[in-house]
C-alpha positions as CSV (number, residue, x, y, z in Angstrom):
1,M,15.0,111.4,103.8
2,I,13.8,114.9,104.5
3,S,16.2,116.2,107.2
4,T,15.0,119.7,107.7
5,I,12.0,121.9,106.7
6,A,12.8,125.6,106.9
7,D,9.3,127.0,106.5
8,P,8.4,128.7,109.8
9,A,4.8,127.5,109.3
10,Y,6.0,123.9,109.8
11,R,5.3,122.9,113.4
12,P,5.6,119.2,114.0
13,A,4.1,117.3,116.9
14,R,4.4,113.9,118.5
15,R,1.3,113.9,120.7
16,A,0.2,110.4,119.7
17,Y,3.0,109.0,121.8
18,D,1.3,110.4,124.9
19,L,-1.2,107.6,124.5
20,G,1.3,104.8,124.7
21,P,1.7,101.5,122.8
22,A,-1.6,100.0,124.1
23,F,-3.4,102.2,121.5
24,Y,-1.6,101.2,118.3
25,D,0.9,98.9,116.6
26,A,4.0,100.1,114.7
27,V,3.7,98.9,111.1
28,E,5.8,98.8,108.0
29,P,4.4,100.8,105.0
30,A,4.0,99.0,101.7
31,R,6.6,99.5,99.1
32,F,5.2,100.4,95.7
33,P,6.6,99.7,92.3
34,A,5.9,103.2,91.0
35,H,5.0,106.7,92.3
36,V,3.1,109.0,90.1
37,L,1.9,112.2,91.8
38,R,-1.8,112.8,90.9
39,Y,-2.9,115.3,93.4
40,R,-1.2,117.7,95.9
41,N,-3.2,119.9,98.1
42,R,-1.1,123.1,97.9
43,A,-3.5,125.3,99.9
44,W,-3.3,123.0,102.9
45,A,0.4,122.3,102.4
46,R,0.9,126.0,102.8
47,R,-1.1,126.1,106.0
48,V,1.0,123.3,107.6
49,G,4.4,124.5,106.3
50,L,5.0,121.8,103.6
51,E,4.4,124.0,100.6
52,G,8.2,124.2,99.8
53,L,8.7,120.4,99.3
54,S,9.7,119.5,95.8
55,D,7.6,116.8,94.1
56,D,10.3,114.2,94.8
57,A,10.4,115.2,98.5
58,W,6.6,115.2,98.6
59,I,6.5,111.6,97.2
60,D,9.2,110.6,99.7
61,A,7.0,111.9,102.5
62,M,3.5,111.0,101.2
63,A,4.1,107.7,99.4
64,R,7.3,106.2,100.7
65,F,6.5,107.6,104.2
66,D,10.0,108.8,105.1
67,P,9.6,110.4,108.5
68,L,9.0,114.1,108.6
69,P,11.4,115.9,110.9
70,G,10.3,116.4,114.5
71,T,7.2,114.3,114.3
72,L,6.4,110.6,114.7
73,G,9.3,108.4,113.7
74,E,7.1,105.4,112.6
75,A,3.8,104.4,111.2
76,L,1.1,103.6,113.8
77,A,-2.0,101.5,113.1
78,F,-4.6,102.4,115.7
79,R,-6.7,99.8,117.4
80,Y,-10.5,100.2,117.6
81,H,-13.8,98.4,117.6
82,G,-17.1,99.5,116.2
83,H,-20.7,98.9,115.3
84,Q,-20.9,98.2,111.5
85,F,-24.5,98.5,110.4
86,R,-25.3,98.2,114.1
87,S,-23.5,94.8,114.6
88,Y,-20.6,95.0,116.9
89,N,-17.2,94.1,115.4
90,D,-14.2,93.6,117.7
91,E,-11.8,92.8,114.8
92,L,-11.5,96.3,113.4
93,G,-8.6,98.7,113.5
94,D,-6.5,100.6,110.9
95,G,-6.5,97.8,108.2
96,R,-5.2,99.7,105.2
97,G,-3.9,102.9,106.8
98,F,-2.0,104.4,109.7
99,L,-1.1,107.6,111.4
100,Y,2.5,108.7,110.7
101,A,2.8,112.4,111.4
102,Q,1.2,115.2,113.4
103,L,1.4,118.9,112.6
104,F,-0.1,122.2,113.8
105,D,-1.9,124.3,111.2
106,D,-2.0,128.1,111.0
107,R,-4.8,128.2,113.5
108,G,-2.8,126.2,116.1
109,R,-4.9,123.1,115.7
110,L,-3.3,119.7,116.0
111,L,-3.8,117.7,112.7
112,D,-2.9,114.2,111.8
113,L,-1.5,112.8,108.6
114,G,-3.1,109.5,108.0
115,T,-3.1,107.1,105.1
116,K,-5.5,105.0,103.0
117,G,-4.1,102.2,100.9
118,S,-0.7,102.1,102.5
119,G,-0.5,98.4,103.0
120,Q,-1.5,95.6,105.4
121,T,-1.5,95.9,109.1
122,P,-2.5,93.5,111.9
123,Y,-6.1,94.6,111.3
124,S,-6.3,94.0,107.6
125,R,-8.0,90.7,108.1
126,F,-8.4,89.3,104.5
127,G,-7.9,92.6,102.8
128,D,-4.8,93.6,100.7
129,G,-4.4,97.0,102.4
130,R,-4.6,98.8,99.1
131,L,-6.8,101.6,97.6
132,T,-8.0,101.7,94.1
133,L,-7.1,104.8,92.1
134,K,-10.8,105.4,91.5
135,G,-11.4,105.3,95.3
136,G,-8.6,107.9,95.7
137,V,-10.0,110.1,93.0
138,R,-13.5,109.9,94.5
139,E,-12.2,110.9,98.0
140,V,-10.3,113.9,96.6
141,L,-13.5,115.1,94.8
142,A,-15.6,114.5,97.9
143,T,-13.4,116.4,100.3
144,A,-12.8,119.3,98.0
145,M,-16.5,119.7,97.3
146,L,-17.5,119.4,101.0
147,E,-14.8,121.9,102.1
148,A,-16.0,124.4,99.5
149,L,-19.5,124.0,100.8
150,G,-18.4,124.7,104.4
151,V,-18.6,121.2,105.8
152,D,-16.1,120.3,108.5
153,T,-14.2,117.5,106.7
154,S,-10.8,115.8,106.5
155,K,-8.7,117.1,103.7
156,S,-7.3,114.9,100.9
157,F,-3.7,116.0,101.1
158,S,-2.0,113.8,98.5
159,L,-2.8,111.1,96.0
160,V,-0.1,109.0,94.4
161,E,-0.7,106.3,91.8
162,T,1.4,103.3,92.8
163,G,1.7,101.1,89.7
164,E,-0.1,98.1,91.1
165,S,-3.1,96.2,89.7
166,L,-5.9,95.3,92.2
167,E,-8.7,92.8,92.0
168,R,-12.1,94.2,93.2
169,N,-15.6,92.8,93.1
170,D,-17.4,96.2,92.8
171,E,-15.5,97.7,89.8
172,P,-13.9,96.3,86.6
173,S,-10.7,94.5,87.5
174,P,-7.8,94.5,87.5
175,T,-7.8,98.2,88.3
176,R,-5.2,100.8,89.1
177,A,-4.0,101.4,92.7
178,S,-3.1,104.5,94.7
179,V,-2.2,105.7,98.1
180,L,-4.0,108.6,99.7
181,V,-2.9,110.8,102.6
182,R,-5.5,112.6,104.6
183,L,-5.0,115.6,106.8
184,S,-7.5,115.2,109.7
185,H,-8.4,116.9,112.9
186,S,-7.9,113.7,115.0
187,H,-7.5,110.0,114.3
188,I,-9.7,109.1,117.3
189,R,-13.1,107.5,116.6
190,I,-16.0,106.5,118.8
191,G,-14.8,103.0,118.1
192,T,-11.5,103.8,119.8
193,F,-13.5,104.4,123.0
194,Q,-15.7,101.3,122.4
195,R,-12.7,99.0,122.3
196,L,-11.4,100.1,125.7
197,R,-14.8,99.7,127.2
198,A,-15.2,96.3,125.7
199,V,-11.9,95.0,127.0
200,G,-12.3,96.6,130.4
201,E,-9.3,99.0,130.2
202,D,-10.8,101.7,132.3
203,D,-7.5,103.4,133.1
204,A,-6.7,103.6,129.4
205,L,-10.2,105.0,128.8
206,G,-9.4,107.8,131.2
207,R,-6.1,108.4,129.5
208,L,-7.8,108.6,126.1
209,V,-10.3,111.2,127.5
210,D,-7.3,113.2,128.7
211,Y,-5.6,113.0,125.4
212,V,-8.6,114.1,123.4
213,V,-9.3,117.0,125.8
214,E,-5.7,118.2,125.8
215,S,-5.4,117.9,122.1
216,Y,-8.7,119.0,120.7
217,Y,-10.9,120.5,123.5
218,P,-8.7,122.9,125.4
219,E,-11.8,124.7,126.8
220,L,-12.2,121.6,129.1
221,L,-8.7,121.6,130.6
222,G,-10.0,123.1,133.8
223,E,-12.3,120.0,134.3
224,T,-11.2,116.8,135.9
225,G,-12.6,113.3,136.5
226,A,-16.3,112.8,135.7
227,A,-16.8,116.4,134.8
228,R,-14.1,116.2,132.1
229,A,-15.5,113.0,130.6
230,L,-19.1,114.4,130.6
231,G,-17.8,117.7,129.2
232,L,-16.1,115.9,126.4
233,F,-19.2,114.0,125.5
234,R,-21.3,117.2,125.4
235,A,-18.7,119.0,123.3
236,A,-18.3,116.1,120.9
237,Q,-22.1,115.7,120.6
238,R,-22.4,119.4,119.5
239,R,-19.7,119.0,116.9
240,V,-21.3,115.8,115.5
241,A,-24.7,117.5,115.4
242,R,-23.1,120.4,113.5
243,V,-21.5,118.1,110.9
244,G,-24.7,116.3,110.4
245,A,-26.5,119.5,109.8
246,Q,-23.8,120.5,107.3
247,W,-24.3,117.2,105.4
248,M,-28.0,117.8,105.2
249,T,-27.7,121.3,103.9
250,A,-25.0,120.3,101.4
251,G,-27.2,117.4,100.2
252,F,-24.5,114.9,101.1
253,A,-25.1,111.2,101.9
254,H,-22.1,109.7,103.6
255,G,-23.2,106.2,103.1
256,V,-21.5,104.3,105.9
257,L,-22.2,105.9,109.3
258,N,-20.6,103.1,111.5
259,T,-19.2,104.1,114.9
260,D,-15.7,103.6,113.6
261,N,-16.5,106.3,111.0
262,I,-17.5,108.9,113.5
263,N,-14.6,111.2,114.7
264,V,-14.7,112.6,118.2
265,T,-13.9,116.0,116.9
266,G,-17.0,115.9,114.7
267,E,-15.1,116.0,111.4
268,S,-16.5,114.2,108.4
269,F,-14.1,111.6,107.0
270,D,-13.7,108.2,105.4
271,Y,-15.4,108.5,102.0
272,G,-16.5,105.3,100.4
273,P,-19.8,105.0,98.6
274,W,-20.7,108.7,99.2
275,R,-23.1,110.6,96.9
276,F,-24.8,114.0,96.7
277,V,-28.6,113.9,96.3
278,P,-30.0,115.0,92.9
279,V,-33.2,116.2,94.7
280,L,-34.4,116.2,98.3
281,D,-35.2,112.5,98.8
282,P,-35.1,111.3,102.4
283,D,-34.9,107.7,101.2
284,F,-31.9,108.3,98.9
285,T,-29.0,105.9,99.7
286,A,-25.4,106.1,98.7
287,A,-24.3,102.5,99.3
288,Y,-25.7,99.8,97.0
289,F,-25.3,97.4,100.0
290,D,-27.5,99.5,102.3
291,R,-30.6,97.6,101.3
292,T,-32.7,98.7,104.3
293,G,-31.8,102.4,104.0
294,L,-30.2,102.4,107.5
295,Y,-27.9,105.2,106.4
296,A,-30.2,106.9,103.9
297,F,-29.9,110.7,103.4
298,G,-32.9,111.5,105.6
299,A,-31.8,108.9,108.3
300,Q,-28.4,110.5,108.9
301,P,-29.4,112.6,112.0
302,E,-30.9,109.5,113.7
303,A,-27.8,107.4,112.7
304,L,-25.5,110.0,114.4
305,A,-27.7,110.0,117.5
306,W,-27.5,106.2,117.7
307,N,-23.7,106.4,117.4
308,L,-23.5,109.0,120.1
309,A,-25.4,106.7,122.4
310,R,-22.7,104.1,121.9
311,F,-20.1,106.8,122.7
312,A,-22.0,107.5,125.9
313,E,-22.1,103.8,126.8
314,A,-18.3,103.6,126.4
315,L,-17.9,106.5,128.9
316,L,-20.0,104.9,131.6
317,P,-17.0,103.9,133.7
318,L,-16.0,107.6,133.9
319,A,-19.3,109.6,134.1
320,P,-22.7,109.1,135.6
321,R,-25.3,107.4,133.4
322,A,-28.1,109.9,134.2
323,E,-25.9,112.9,133.2
324,L,-24.7,111.2,130.0
325,Q,-28.3,110.4,129.1
326,A,-29.4,113.9,129.8
327,A,-26.6,115.2,127.5
328,L,-27.6,112.6,124.8
329,D,-31.2,113.8,125.0
330,D,-30.0,117.3,123.9
331,F,-28.9,116.0,120.5
332,S,-32.2,116.7,118.8
333,D,-32.2,120.3,119.9
334,D,-28.5,120.7,119.1
335,F,-29.1,119.3,115.7
336,G,-32.1,121.5,115.1
337,A,-30.3,124.6,116.1
338,A,-27.3,123.7,114.0
339,F,-29.5,123.0,111.0
340,Q,-31.2,126.4,111.1
341,E,-27.8,128.1,111.4
342,E,-26.4,126.0,108.4
343,V,-29.4,127.0,106.3
344,L,-28.5,130.6,106.9
345,R,-24.9,130.0,106.2
346,R,-25.5,128.1,103.0
347,L,-27.8,131.0,101.8
348,G,-25.2,133.6,102.8
349,L,-27.6,135.3,105.2
350,A,-26.9,137.2,108.4
351,D,-28.6,135.9,111.5
352,P,-31.1,138.6,112.7
353,G,-31.2,137.1,116.2
354,D,-34.8,136.1,115.8
355,A,-35.3,132.4,116.6
356,A,-38.8,132.3,115.2
357,A,-37.6,133.8,111.9
358,R,-34.8,131.3,111.6
359,A,-37.1,128.4,112.2
360,A,-39.7,129.7,109.7
361,L,-37.2,130.1,107.0
362,S,-35.6,126.7,107.6
363,E,-39.0,124.9,107.6
364,A,-40.2,126.7,104.5
365,W,-37.0,126.2,102.6
366,W,-36.9,122.5,103.3
367,R,-40.5,122.0,102.5
368,F,-40.1,123.8,99.2
369,L,-37.1,121.6,98.2
370,Y,-39.1,118.5,99.0
371,E,-42.4,119.4,97.4
372,S,-40.9,121.0,94.3
373,Q,-38.3,118.3,93.7
374,A,-36.1,121.0,92.3
375,P,-32.4,120.1,91.6
376,F,-31.1,120.2,95.1
377,A,-28.2,122.6,94.6
378,Q,-29.9,125.0,92.3
379,P,-32.1,127.0,94.7
380,W,-29.2,127.5,97.1
381,H,-27.3,129.1,94.2
382,D,-30.2,131.1,92.9
383,W,-31.1,132.6,96.3
384,F,-27.7,133.1,97.8
385,G,-27.9,136.4,99.6
386,G,-31.6,136.1,100.0
387,T,-33.8,138.6,98.2
388,A,-30.7,140.4,97.1
389,G,-30.3,137.5,94.6
390,A,-33.9,137.8,93.2
391,A,-32.7,139.0,89.8
392,R,-30.3,136.0,89.6
393,A,-33.2,133.7,90.6
394,A,-35.4,135.2,87.9
395,R,-32.8,134.1,85.3
396,S,-32.6,130.6,86.7
397,P,-33.3,127.5,84.7
398,I,-36.0,126.7,87.3
399,A,-37.4,130.2,87.6
400,D,-40.9,128.9,87.0
401,L,-40.8,127.1,90.3
402,Y,-40.2,130.3,92.2
403,A,-43.4,131.7,90.8
404,G,-45.5,128.9,92.2
405,A,-47.4,128.6,95.4
406,A,-44.9,126.3,97.0
407,F,-42.3,129.1,97.0
408,R,-44.4,131.8,98.5
409,P,-43.7,130.9,102.2
410,V,-40.0,130.9,101.3
411,R,-40.1,134.3,99.7
412,A,-42.0,135.7,102.6
413,A,-39.5,134.3,105.1
414,L,-36.6,135.6,103.2
415,E,-37.8,139.2,103.6
416,G,-36.6,139.2,107.1
417,F,-32.9,138.4,106.2
418,A,-30.1,140.4,104.7
419,P,-26.9,139.1,103.1
420,C,-24.0,138.6,105.6
421,N,-21.5,139.8,102.9
422,P,-23.2,141.8,100.1
423,E,-19.9,142.2,98.3
424,A,-19.7,138.5,97.7
425,L,-22.7,138.6,95.4
426,A,-20.5,140.3,92.8
427,H,-18.3,137.3,92.6
428,P,-18.1,135.9,89.0
429,Y,-19.3,132.5,90.3
430,F,-22.8,133.9,90.8
431,A,-23.0,134.9,87.1
432,R,-23.2,131.1,86.4
433,P,-26.7,129.9,85.5
434,A,-26.2,126.8,87.6
435,P,-24.0,125.9,90.6
436,V,-21.0,123.5,90.6
437,T,-22.3,120.1,91.5
438,M,-20.9,116.6,92.1
439,L,-23.5,114.2,91.1
440,I,-22.6,110.6,90.5
441,D,-22.8,110.9,86.7
442,E,-20.2,113.7,86.9
443,V,-17.9,111.6,89.1
444,E,-18.2,108.6,86.7
445,A,-17.5,110.8,83.7
446,I,-14.3,112.1,85.3
447,W,-13.2,108.6,86.1
448,D,-14.0,107.3,82.6
449,G,-11.6,109.8,81.1
450,I,-8.9,108.7,83.5
451,A,-9.5,105.0,83.1
452,A,-9.9,105.0,79.3
453,R,-7.3,107.6,78.2
454,D,-5.4,108.6,81.3
455,D,-7.0,112.0,80.8
456,W,-6.9,114.0,84.0
457,S,-8.2,117.3,82.4
458,A,-11.8,116.9,83.7
459,F,-10.5,116.1,87.2
460,A,-8.4,119.3,87.2
461,A,-11.2,121.3,85.7
462,K,-13.7,120.2,88.3
463,L,-11.3,121.0,91.1
464,G,-10.8,124.4,89.6
465,D,-14.6,125.0,89.5
466,I,-14.8,123.8,93.1
467,E,-12.1,126.3,94.2
468,A,-14.0,129.1,92.5
469,M,-17.2,128.1,94.3
470,G,-15.4,127.9,97.6
471,A,-14.0,131.4,97.2
472,A,-17.5,132.7,96.4
473,L,-19.2,131.0,99.3
474,A,-16.5,131.6,101.9
């Protein structure tokens, strides 16, 4: 039991209790036969005041789930519904995870500590409530990579191997088990709202709107009633549009964009069959079971818009249909604006305040990636800083592509932009001939070393490379 935490950065919260027991069920965490700490996010531990925990205390908090002082005193499995591949499912909920602590970070944001693989709950259905070690390793790699690329993402906070053997159909079995702890900016999904709408709990729906506004959208605290619900929808839509644009410019395919996987704070989370695209291919799919390409890489903006339409439907008891529809109609413009801004950010360029120049660069850049079929991550690396990186681009493994006709519109568009931080271009990361990537073959090679020899060196090395990339791109 952790009785006290002396770090002044530790600021616990109990906000989830404001919702009341109609939103969740108290559950018992699984008890595991072993606890081997495989990953500890020290950077984020520092930001929430948990850096000083010993490894034993860390395991107590992150794998035995002993309550942290001052926060929730129990594990809460949240109730929600959702559209899964556009079929409504009213039997969902936290089936192998729960919320068990809330903390404020160094920016004053409320964050949730939630689990994956922590045992069965009332919503497990036929599942065992467990997480494979490979699944845990993949999520650590995904979140580290996305965070370094500037994507708003949940953070993999802890990964502990649990000593159990699991049977799975989609990987060799039996396989090793783990429990993951995520640090997330909200545990509330579109599906949380959908459930209340489906069961007719309009009073609880209003209470959920209030909770989300008070916890995550303080700029809306002055609004009440329909204006508050509509304001929440507009704000959440802009954040979802932003994270969608971040996925596209990162070359990331989430894989499973169901409504229960869309967070109302617009934070990317829940990484199952994710992949990064090797080249710009709109039809690229991450999930082997997505046979129609519903959630293909290029379909992600439309998938997010569809999910937001379901969010608007859930809010109909609280806000006028016409105003919700008008806000929903703004998604395309919001996404387009966010995409242009993310192209600039990914290229390390300052915004000159010229909308036409932003649009021209974004269009030319995307067309070049598609027509050239260049390795997706390479041009972003070569041209970081715009024309200030021209000498680096000339040494690139794909320098010949930049001499062709397809790149001329890009080069012309880049002339109107300057680096937002010229000093960053001297970072040692940019001396690399190629960027850090996370393609599926690399992920499988990292896992093969762990599975065959319990060799975690490639895992640690990749995280080190990602940290260096993040420092250079920040």
